[in-house]
C-alpha positions as CSV (number, residue, x, y, z in Angstrom):
1,M,56.6,110.7,84.7
2,R,60.6,111.3,84.7
3,I,62.9,109.3,86.6
4,Q,66.7,110.1,87.2
5,L,69.4,107.6,86.8
6,P,72.5,108.1,88.7
7,D,75.0,108.3,85.6
8,G,72.6,111.6,84.7
9,H,70.3,110.2,82.0
10,H,66.5,109.7,83.0
11,L,63.9,107.7,81.7
12,D,60.3,108.6,81.1
13,F,57.2,106.5,81.7
14,D,53.4,107.0,80.8
15,D,52.9,105.7,83.9
16,A,53.8,105.2,87.7
17,V,56.3,102.6,88.4
18,T,57.9,100.8,90.6
19,G,61.8,100.1,91.2
20,L,61.6,96.6,90.0
21,E,59.6,97.8,86.7
22,L,62.3,100.5,86.2
23,A,65.1,98.1,86.6
24,K,63.3,95.9,83.9
25,K,63.4,98.8,81.7
26,I,67.3,99.5,82.3
27,S,67.9,95.8,81.7
28,N,66.2,91.9,82.2
29,G,69.9,91.5,83.8
30,L,69.8,93.8,86.5
31,A,66.0,93.3,87.3
32,K,67.4,89.6,87.9
33,K,69.3,90.9,90.3
34,A,68.0,93.8,91.8
35,L,67.1,93.9,95.5
36,A,66.0,97.1,96.9
37,V,66.2,100.7,95.5
38,K,67.7,103.8,96.5
39,V,65.1,106.8,96.3
40,N,66.4,110.6,96.7
41,G,69.1,109.1,99.1
42,Q,66.6,106.7,101.1
43,V,66.5,103.0,100.5
44,Q,63.3,101.0,100.2
45,D,61.9,98.3,98.6
46,L,61.3,97.4,95.2
47,D,57.9,96.9,95.3
48,M,57.1,100.7,96.3
49,P,55.6,103.3,93.6
50,L,58.1,105.8,92.1
51,K,57.5,109.6,92.3
52,D,57.7,112.3,89.3
53,G,61.5,113.6,89.5
54,D,62.8,110.8,91.8
55,A,66.7,110.4,92.0
56,V,66.9,106.5,91.6
57,E,69.8,103.7,91.8
58,V,69.0,100.1,91.6
59,L,70.9,98.2,94.3
60,T,72.1,94.7,93.8
61,F,74.1,92.3,96.4
62,D,77.2,94.1,95.0
63,D,76.3,97.4,96.7
64,P,76.4,97.9,100.7
65,E,72.5,98.6,100.9
66,G,71.7,96.1,98.8
67,A,73.0,93.4,100.7
68,E,72.1,94.6,103.9
69,A,68.9,94.6,102.9
70,F,69.9,90.4,101.7
71,H,71.0,89.9,105.2
72,H,68.0,91.6,106.8
73,T,65.6,89.3,104.7
74,S,67.9,86.2,105.9
75,S,67.3,87.5,109.6
76,H,63.8,87.1,109.2
77,V,64.2,83.7,107.5
78,L,66.5,82.6,110.7
79,A,63.6,83.8,112.7
80,Q,61.0,81.6,111.2
81,A,62.8,79.1,111.2
82,L,63.8,78.7,114.6
83,Q,59.8,79.3,115.6
84,N,59.3,76.4,113.4
85,L,61.7,74.1,115.0
86,Y,61.4,75.3,118.4
87,P,57.6,76.6,119.2
88,G,57.1,78.9,121.9
89,T,60.6,81.0,121.0
90,K,60.0,84.8,121.3
91,L,61.9,87.1,119.0
92,A,64.0,90.2,119.8
93,I,65.9,91.7,117.3
94,G,67.4,90.4,114.2
95,P,69.2,93.1,112.0
96,A,71.6,92.9,109.2
97,I,75.4,93.1,110.4
98,E,78.8,93.5,108.2
99,N,78.8,90.2,106.1
100,G,75.9,88.8,107.4
101,F,72.9,89.1,110.5
102,Y,71.6,87.7,113.7
103,Y,68.6,87.2,116.1
104,D,68.4,87.2,119.5
105,V,65.5,85.3,120.6
106,D,64.2,83.9,124.0
107,S,63.6,80.3,123.9
108,D,63.4,77.7,126.7
109,H,65.8,75.7,124.0
110,Q,69.4,76.2,124.7
111,F,70.9,76.2,121.1
112,T,74.4,74.0,120.4
113,P,76.5,73.4,117.8
114,E,74.9,70.5,116.9
115,D,71.1,72.5,116.5
116,I,73.1,74.6,113.5
117,S,72.6,71.6,110.9
118,K,68.9,71.6,111.6
119,I,68.4,75.2,111.7
120,E,69.7,75.7,108.4
121,D,67.7,72.7,106.9
122,E,64.7,74.9,107.9
123,M,65.9,77.9,106.6
124,R,66.4,76.2,103.1
125,R,62.7,75.2,103.7
126,V,61.1,78.4,104.3
127,I,63.2,79.9,101.4
128,K,61.6,77.1,98.9
129,K,58.4,78.5,99.2
130,N,60.0,81.7,97.6
131,A,57.4,84.0,99.7
132,K,56.7,87.6,99.0
133,L,58.1,90.4,101.2
134,V,55.0,92.5,101.9
135,K,55.4,95.8,103.7
136,K,52.4,96.7,105.9
137,T,51.6,99.5,108.5
138,L,49.1,100.1,111.1
139,P,47.7,102.1,113.6
140,R,50.5,102.4,117.3
141,D,48.0,100.4,119.3
142,E,46.7,97.8,116.3
143,A,50.3,96.7,116.3
144,I,51.1,96.5,120.3
145,K,47.8,94.0,119.9
146,L,48.8,92.2,117.4
147,F,52.4,91.1,118.8
148,Q,50.5,90.9,122.3
149,A,48.1,88.4,120.5
150,K,51.4,86.5,119.2
151,D,52.7,86.0,123.0
152,E,56.0,88.6,121.1
153,P,56.8,90.5,124.8
154,Y,60.5,91.6,123.2
155,K,58.2,93.2,120.0
156,V,55.7,94.9,122.4
157,E,58.2,96.6,124.6
158,L,59.9,97.9,120.9
159,I,56.6,99.7,119.9
160,E,55.8,100.9,123.5
161,D,59.3,103.0,123.0
162,L,58.0,104.7,119.9
163,P,56.2,108.1,120.1
164,E,52.1,107.9,120.6
165,G,50.6,108.4,117.0
166,E,53.4,106.7,115.3
167,E,52.3,104.0,112.4
168,I,54.3,100.9,112.9
169,S,55.6,98.6,109.9
170,I,55.6,94.7,109.7
171,Y,56.3,93.2,107.1
172,E,54.6,89.4,106.2
173,M,56.8,86.4,104.8
174,G,53.9,83.9,104.2
175,D,52.2,83.3,107.2
176,F,55.1,84.9,109.1
177,V,55.0,88.5,110.6
178,D,57.6,90.5,112.2
179,L,57.9,93.6,113.2
180,C,60.5,95.6,111.0
181,A,61.0,99.1,109.2
182,G,62.5,97.3,106.2
183,P,63.8,97.4,103.5
184,H,64.0,93.8,102.2
185,I,64.2,91.7,99.1
186,P,61.1,91.1,97.2
187,R,61.0,87.3,97.8
188,T,63.2,84.6,99.9
189,G,63.8,82.6,96.9
190,L,67.0,85.2,95.8
191,I,68.9,83.7,98.9
192,K,70.3,81.0,97.3
193,A,73.2,79.7,99.8
194,L,73.6,80.4,103.8
195,K,75.5,79.6,106.9
196,I,74.7,79.5,110.3
197,M,78.4,81.4,111.7
198,S,78.4,81.2,115.5
199,L,76.0,81.1,118.7
200,A,76.3,83.4,121.1
201,G,74.6,85.2,124.4
202,A,73.8,88.8,124.8
203,Y,71.8,90.6,127.4
204,W,68.4,92.5,125.6
205,R,68.9,95.8,125.0
206,G,72.6,95.4,125.9
207,D,71.9,96.0,129.5
208,E,73.3,93.5,132.1
209,R,70.0,94.0,133.9
210,N,68.1,92.3,131.4
211,K,67.3,89.2,130.7
212,M,70.3,87.0,128.8
213,L,69.0,86.4,124.8
214,Q,70.7,83.8,122.6
215,R,72.0,85.2,119.8
216,I,72.6,83.1,116.5
217,Y,75.0,84.5,114.1
218,G,74.8,83.7,110.0
219,T,75.7,84.6,106.8
220,S,73.7,84.4,103.0
221,F,74.4,85.4,99.8
222,P,73.0,84.7,96.5
223,K,75.3,82.4,94.7
224,Q,76.9,79.0,96.7
225,E,80.2,80.1,94.7
226,A,80.0,83.5,97.0
227,L,79.4,81.7,100.3
228,D,82.2,79.3,99.5
229,D,84.5,82.4,98.9
230,H,83.7,84.0,102.0
231,L,84.1,81.0,104.3
232,F,87.7,80.6,102.3
233,R,88.5,84.1,103.2
234,L,87.9,84.0,106.9
235,E,89.9,80.7,107.1
236,E,92.6,82.7,105.0
237,A,92.2,85.6,107.7
238,K,92.4,83.4,110.6
239,R,95.5,81.9,109.4
240,R,97.1,85.3,108.8
241,D,95.6,86.9,112.1
242,H,98.6,89.3,113.1
243,R,98.1,88.8,116.7
244,R,99.3,85.0,116.3
245,L,102.1,85.7,113.9
246,G,103.6,88.5,115.8
247,K,103.8,85.9,118.1
248,E,105.2,83.3,116.6
249,L,107.4,85.6,114.5
250,D,108.7,87.2,117.2
251,L,107.4,90.8,116.3
252,F,105.5,92.1,118.7
253,S,103.6,91.2,121.6
254,F,100.6,92.6,124.3
255,V,100.8,92.0,128.1
256,D,97.7,92.6,130.2
257,E,99.9,95.6,132.4
258,A,99.5,97.4,129.5
259,P,96.4,97.1,127.2
260,G,96.4,98.6,123.7
261,F,100.0,99.3,124.4
262,P,101.7,96.8,122.0
263,I,105.7,95.9,123.0
264,F,107.5,95.5,120.0
265,H,110.2,93.0,120.1
266,A,113.9,93.1,118.3
267,K,112.9,92.0,115.0
268,G,109.5,94.1,115.2
269,V,111.9,97.0,115.6
270,I,113.8,96.1,112.5
271,L,110.8,95.9,110.3
272,R,109.9,99.4,111.9
273,N,113.1,100.9,111.1
274,E,112.6,99.4,107.8
275,L,109.4,101.5,107.0
276,E,110.1,104.8,108.4
277,K,113.4,104.7,106.3
278,F,111.3,104.0,103.1
279,W,108.8,106.8,104.7
280,R,111.8,109.3,105.1
281,E,113.8,108.5,101.5
282,L,110.1,109.4,99.8
283,H,109.6,112.2,102.2
284,E,113.4,113.8,101.6
285,A,112.6,113.3,97.8
286,D,109.4,115.4,97.8
287,G,110.5,118.4,99.7
288,Y,110.0,117.4,103.4
289,G,111.6,118.2,106.4
290,E,111.1,115.9,109.3
291,I,110.4,117.6,112.6
292,R,109.8,116.3,116.0
293,T,107.1,118.0,118.6
294,P,105.7,117.6,122.1
295,L,104.0,114.9,123.4
296,I,102.5,116.7,126.3
297,M,101.3,120.3,125.6
298,S,98.9,122.8,127.8
299,R,95.1,122.1,128.3
300,A,94.9,125.5,126.8
301,L,96.1,124.8,123.2
302,W,94.0,122.0,122.7
303,E,90.9,124.6,123.6
304,R,92.2,126.8,121.1
305,S,92.4,124.0,118.3
306,G,89.2,122.8,119.1
307,H,89.9,119.4,120.2
308,W,89.0,120.0,124.0
309,D,85.6,120.7,122.3
310,H,85.3,117.9,120.0
311,Y,87.6,115.1,120.7
312,K,88.5,115.2,124.8
313,D,86.4,112.2,125.2
314,N,89.5,110.1,123.6
315,M,92.0,112.0,125.1
316,Y,94.4,111.6,128.3
317,F,95.0,114.4,130.5
318,T,98.1,114.9,133.3
319,E,98.8,117.9,135.5
320,I,102.2,119.9,135.6
321,D,103.1,122.6,138.3
322,E,99.1,122.2,138.9
323,Q,98.1,123.5,135.5
324,P,96.4,121.2,133.2
325,Y,97.7,119.5,130.3
326,A,97.3,116.9,127.4
327,I,98.9,114.2,125.8
328,K,98.8,114.6,122.5
329,P,95.7,112.7,120.5
330,M,96.9,114.5,117.1
331,N,100.1,116.2,115.5
332,C,98.7,119.2,114.0
333,P,98.9,121.7,116.9
334,G,102.6,120.9,117.3
335,S,103.5,122.0,113.7
336,I,101.5,125.1,113.9
337,L,103.3,126.3,116.9
338,L,106.8,125.6,114.6
339,Y,104.6,127.9,112.0
340,N,104.0,130.4,114.4
341,E,107.3,130.9,115.6
342,T,108.4,132.8,112.3
343,M,107.2,135.3,109.9
344,H,107.1,133.8,106.8
345,S,106.7,135.3,103.5
346,Y,104.4,134.4,100.3
347,R,108.0,132.9,98.7
348,D,108.3,130.6,102.1
349,L,105.1,128.8,100.4
350,P,104.8,125.6,100.6
351,I,106.3,124.4,103.1
352,R,106.1,120.3,103.8
353,W,107.0,119.1,107.1
354,G,106.6,115.0,108.4
355,E,106.4,113.6,111.3
356,L,106.2,110.1,112.7
357,G,104.9,111.4,115.8
358,L,103.7,109.6,118.7
359,V,100.0,110.4,120.0
360,H,97.7,108.5,122.7
361,R,94.3,108.2,121.9
362,H,91.8,106.7,124.7
363,E,89.7,103.9,123.3
364,L,87.5,101.3,125.2
365,S,89.0,97.9,126.0
366,G,86.2,96.0,124.2
367,A,87.5,98.3,121.0
368,L,91.3,97.3,120.9
369,H,92.2,94.4,118.6
370,G,96.0,93.7,118.6
371,L,97.5,96.4,116.1
372,M,94.7,97.6,114.3
373,R,93.1,99.4,117.4
374,V,96.0,100.3,120.3
375,R,96.1,103.0,122.6
376,A,99.6,104.9,121.9
377,F,100.5,104.8,117.8
378,T,103.2,106.4,115.4
379,Q,101.1,108.6,112.5
380,D,103.3,109.2,109.8
381,D,102.0,112.7,109.8
382,G,102.7,115.5,107.2
383,H,101.5,119.0,107.6
384,V,101.8,121.3,104.2
385,F,101.2,125.1,104.5
386,M,100.4,126.9,101.4
387,R,99.0,129.8,99.6
388,E,95.1,129.6,98.3
389,D,97.0,129.4,94.7
390,Q,98.9,126.3,95.5
391,I,95.9,124.3,96.9
392,E,95.6,122.1,93.5
393,E,99.3,121.4,92.8
394,E,100.2,120.4,96.4
395,L,97.1,118.4,96.8
396,I,97.7,116.8,93.5
397,G,101.4,116.4,95.1
398,V,100.4,114.2,97.9
399,M,98.1,112.0,95.8
400,R,101.4,111.1,94.2
401,L,102.9,110.6,97.0
402,V,100.4,108.6,98.5
403,N,100.9,106.3,95.6
404,N,104.3,105.8,95.2
405,I,103.8,104.6,99.2
406,Y,101.5,102.3,98.5
407,K,102.9,100.6,95.4
408,P,106.1,98.9,96.8
409,F,103.6,96.6,98.9
410,G,101.4,95.5,96.0
411,F,98.3,97.7,97.5
412,E,95.1,98.3,95.0
413,Y,93.0,101.0,96.8
414,S,89.7,103.1,96.8
415,V,89.2,106.8,97.6
416,E,86.1,108.5,99.4
417,L,85.6,112.0,100.1
418,S,83.9,112.9,103.5
419,T,82.5,116.0,103.7
420,R,81.3,117.8,106.6
421,P,80.0,116.5,110.1
422,E,77.6,117.5,112.5
423,N,80.0,118.5,115.2
424,S,81.9,120.4,113.0
425,M,83.6,123.6,113.4
426,G,83.9,127.0,111.2
427,S,81.7,128.2,108.6
428,E,79.9,126.7,105.7
429,E,81.5,128.8,103.2
430,L,85.1,127.7,104.2
431,W,84.0,124.3,104.3
432,E,82.5,124.2,100.6
433,Q,86.1,126.0,99.6
434,A,87.7,122.9,101.2
435,T,85.5,120.2,99.7
436,D,85.8,122.0,96.5
437,G,89.4,121.9,96.7
438,L,89.8,117.9,97.0
439,R,87.2,117.6,94.5
440,N,89.1,119.3,91.7
441,A,92.9,117.9,92.8
442,L,90.7,114.1,92.6
443,E,89.2,114.8,89.5
444,K,92.4,116.8,88.3
445,V,94.2,113.3,88.5
446,G,91.5,111.0,87.5
447,L,90.7,109.0,90.7
448,D,87.4,107.6,91.2
449,Y,86.2,108.4,94.5
450,K,83.0,108.2,95.7
451,V,81.6,110.9,98.2
452,N,81.0,109.8,102.1
453,P,78.6,112.4,103.6
454,G,79.0,114.0,107.0
455,D,82.1,111.8,108.2
456,G,85.2,114.7,107.7
457,A,86.9,115.5,110.3
458,F,85.5,118.0,112.4
459,Y,87.7,120.6,111.6
460,G,87.8,120.0,107.4
461,P,86.8,117.6,104.7
462,K,88.7,114.6,103.7
463,I,89.9,112.3,101.1
464,D,90.4,108.6,102.6
465,Y,92.5,105.6,101.1
466,H,90.6,102.2,101.4
467,L,93.9,99.8,100.8
468,K,92.9,96.2,99.3
469,D,94.6,93.4,100.5
470,S,95.7,90.1,99.4
471,I,92.8,88.6,100.0
472,G,90.1,91.0,98.8
473,R,90.0,92.7,102.5
474,T,89.6,96.9,103.1
475,W,91.6,99.0,105.4
476,Q,91.2,102.6,106.0
477,C,94.5,104.2,105.9
478,G,95.6,107.2,104.5
479,T,93.9,110.5,104.6
480,I,94.2,113.7,103.2
481,Q,92.6,116.5,105.1
482,L,92.1,120.3,103.5
483,D,91.8,122.8,106.6
484,F,91.0,126.7,106.8
485,Q,89.9,125.9,110.3
486,L,92.8,125.3,112.2
487,P,95.0,128.5,110.6
488,E,92.0,130.8,111.8
489,K,91.7,129.6,115.0
490,F,95.9,130.0,115.2
491,D,95.7,133.4,113.7
492,M,98.4,131.8,111.1
493,T,99.4,134.4,108.7
494,Y,102.3,135.0,106.1
495,I,103.3,137.9,104.1
496,G,102.4,138.5,100.3
497,E,103.4,139.8,97.6
498,D,101.3,142.9,98.4
499,G,103.2,143.1,101.2
500,E,99.9,142.5,103.6
501,K,99.1,139.7,106.2
502,H,97.5,136.7,104.3
503,R,96.3,133.5,105.7
504,P,97.8,130.1,104.8
505,V,95.7,126.5,104.3
506,M,96.7,124.0,105.6
507,V,96.6,120.2,104.3
508,H,97.0,117.3,107.2
509,R,97.9,114.1,105.9
510,A,98.9,110.6,107.2
511,I,99.5,107.5,104.6
512,M,100.4,104.7,106.4
513,G,98.5,106.4,108.7
514,S,99.3,104.6,112.0
515,L,102.6,102.6,111.8
516,E,101.3,99.7,113.9
517,R,98.0,99.2,112.6
518,F,100.0,99.4,108.8
519,I,102.5,96.9,110.5
520,G,99.3,94.8,111.2
521,I,98.2,94.9,107.6
522,L,101.1,94.3,106.0
523,V,101.6,91.0,108.3
524,E,98.1,89.7,107.3
525,H,99.0,91.0,103.7
526,Y,102.0,88.7,103.5
527,A,100.7,86.2,105.8
528,G,103.9,87.1,107.7
529,A,106.2,86.3,104.7
530,F,107.8,89.9,104.2
531,P,109.5,90.5,101.3
532,T,113.6,90.5,101.1
533,W,113.4,94.2,101.8
534,L,111.3,93.9,104.8
535,A,111.7,90.7,106.6
536,P,113.6,91.6,109.9
537,V,115.6,87.9,108.6
538,Q,116.8,88.3,105.2
539,V,119.1,85.3,104.5
540,R,119.7,82.2,107.1
541,V,122.8,79.9,106.8
542,L,122.4,76.2,107.6
543,P,125.7,74.1,107.8
544,I,125.5,70.5,107.2
545,T,127.8,69.7,109.8
546,D,130.4,71.1,112.4
547,D,133.0,71.3,109.3
548,Q,131.3,74.2,107.7
549,K,131.1,76.1,110.6
550,A,133.9,78.4,109.7
551,Y,132.6,79.1,105.9
552,A,129.0,79.4,107.5
553,D,130.7,82.5,109.5
554,D,132.4,83.8,106.5
555,I,129.1,83.6,104.4
556,Q,127.5,85.7,107.5
557,A,130.2,87.9,107.2
558,K,130.5,88.8,103.5
559,M,126.5,88.9,103.8
560,R,126.3,91.7,106.9
561,A,129.2,93.8,105.0
562,K,126.4,94.5,102.1
563,G,123.9,95.3,104.6
564,I,122.5,91.8,104.6
565,R,120.1,90.7,107.7
566,C,122.1,87.2,107.7
567,E,122.5,84.6,110.5
568,V,123.8,81.0,111.1
569,D,122.4,78.3,112.4
570,H,124.9,76.5,114.6
571,R,122.9,74.1,116.3
572,N,123.5,70.4,116.3
573,E,120.4,69.3,114.3
574,K,119.7,67.6,111.4
575,V,119.8,69.8,108.3
576,G,116.2,69.3,107.1
577,Y,114.9,70.3,110.7
578,K,116.6,73.3,110.2
579,I,115.0,73.9,106.9
580,R,111.7,73.4,108.3
581,E,112.4,75.8,111.2
582,A,113.5,78.5,108.7
583,T,110.8,78.1,106.6
584,V,108.2,78.4,109.6
585,Q,110.3,81.7,110.2
586,K,109.5,82.8,106.7
587,I,112.9,83.5,106.1
588,P,113.1,84.6,102.5
589,Y,116.5,82.6,102.0
590,M,117.8,79.6,102.9
591,L,121.8,78.9,102.1
592,V,122.5,75.1,102.6
593,V,126.5,74.7,103.3
594,G,128.1,71.0,102.9
595,A,131.4,70.3,102.4
596,K,131.6,70.5,98.5
597,E,129.8,73.8,98.6
598,A,132.4,75.2,101.3
599,A,135.2,73.6,99.1
600,D,133.8,75.5,95.7
601,G,132.9,78.5,97.4
602,N,128.6,77.6,96.5
603,V,126.0,77.2,98.0
604,S,122.5,75.3,98.0
605,L,119.8,78.0,98.1
606,R,116.6,77.8,99.1
607,S,113.7,80.3,98.9
608,Y,110.7,80.5,101.0
609,H,108.3,81.3,98.2
610,D,110.2,79.3,95.5
611,G,111.4,75.9,97.3
612,D,115.1,74.4,96.2
613,K,116.8,76.5,93.4
614,G,120.1,74.3,93.2
615,V,123.8,75.5,93.9
616,V,124.2,78.7,93.0
617,A,128.0,80.8,93.0
618,L,128.0,82.9,96.5
619,D,128.8,86.2,95.1
620,G,126.5,86.4,92.6
621,L,123.2,85.8,95.2
622,I,124.7,88.4,97.2
623,D,124.7,90.6,94.6
624,E,121.5,90.0,93.3
625,I,119.8,90.0,97.2
626,V,121.3,93.6,97.5
627,N,119.6,94.6,94.0
628,E,116.4,92.8,95.5
629,I,116.8,95.0,99.0
630,K,117.8,98.4,97.1
631,T,114.7,98.1,94.5
632,R,112.4,96.9,97.5
633,R,111.2,94.2,95.0
């Protein structure tokens, strides 16, 4: 039998093999790390037999599906530990979630933080037995009887909701049995590190009419070092939380009167303006014209664009002169209206337009999260209208622009190609053409990418950029979408070299994505300590006594004349206090001036990042700061 591998190679076997045997054939190192296998796109247990011609990928903890199986097994370990410690505990559901797992249980014991160490110890005892995870299937009626005998009413209810005649899968882990579709890792001993993270309540099946259960969250890893690193990142994320830092640094705030609509303070607007200035410079250099399109447009427009059928649940509506209108959730229809105002020649294309457009999208209150998920945000949108023979060149140009925008912030990024979703509009042929266009451009520039099936926009496939921040978290920001559909919907044309009308192709692209969200990411990426060009206050002058007031004011005037954002702390406080406060505000440069500095025309320089730099000449320092800002170091 022949097994296909992800790299295009294959392995031949005389007899049937399991996923684990395949992993051993590839390498002993891989076999030791193997947790599950993906067979023809479906994840399954390592001990399941493979068939001739199967396309198989061996999954480890580094793969999302492998980590999911690992955490799923950990939830079973938690369930067994709870029933060992607290007999009579009834099990509800225990799925894997991002970075961990939870289990909902019904227990007479009210869990408290004091129970956590006891539960963790019992989980370790369960793991130490190194029990195999064995999958079995039962007829529906037998499965119901099994869990009725175990007095597990929640499991019985889940089974009863499944169709008649369906076989039910269970997993045995030593003497512990749970209802589960799997997959799982081969044995519990692979779990080397674990931690209970928190306790919460949850209604059975998320329905407030049902009983409130107790939910226990946990996480687990194949190495203690990985758990330690994860816990460090969590603490670091708390320290960097943009909602807290935004308030402390006087950048932005949120009020109950406007949920999901952030208020930007004066310093926050400086930060926004610097980002917009940077955006405009790069777009102007790349041949974009900046446009501004209406905030409110008629319902008929959104019906024509397809947003009404595919996106209306996320839109806000109003009425003007007894006619229905909608507040725009996207900028693209406005750009199309502008394009259609003029008859274009093939010589005019490509046309590149950029727009910092305010859009509104209805988000559920539970989904709101600081600047990361809001109801109104500014998209750094761009639309390119082009001929079909220009597709590859224009896509490569957009990719170059994306890289130029991310590079100054120190971001690494990964790329996903998202293909046709279920609710798409348009023909399969046009979708294939658009998808091939994106794929060809990615391969032409040599960008590694992952295919994300079914996650494209309803009008076209897309490339998504995932930024990696300074503590290793990823954020989806940029997107490039190739669209053959809206030009059809809006009957967009240009006059070709043959004198006939032709249909242009359209690229939608956002790079920062949302200015608000990008600012939130930057706050956390830099922990509020922005590079000098972005810092709302770049220099603070700290006179030691009132005798240096005039010199401090003179420094401020010189700095501001050079475009440096400089302020003076004239308060009657000790200089040590002033330094500490400027440090808390994460101001890049602090200039301490006393009698000697004033007499010599120097300053005593302190850098937020590098500490005390000693006495330096004022004019030379101004030149250095100006250059740092200009080059956006």
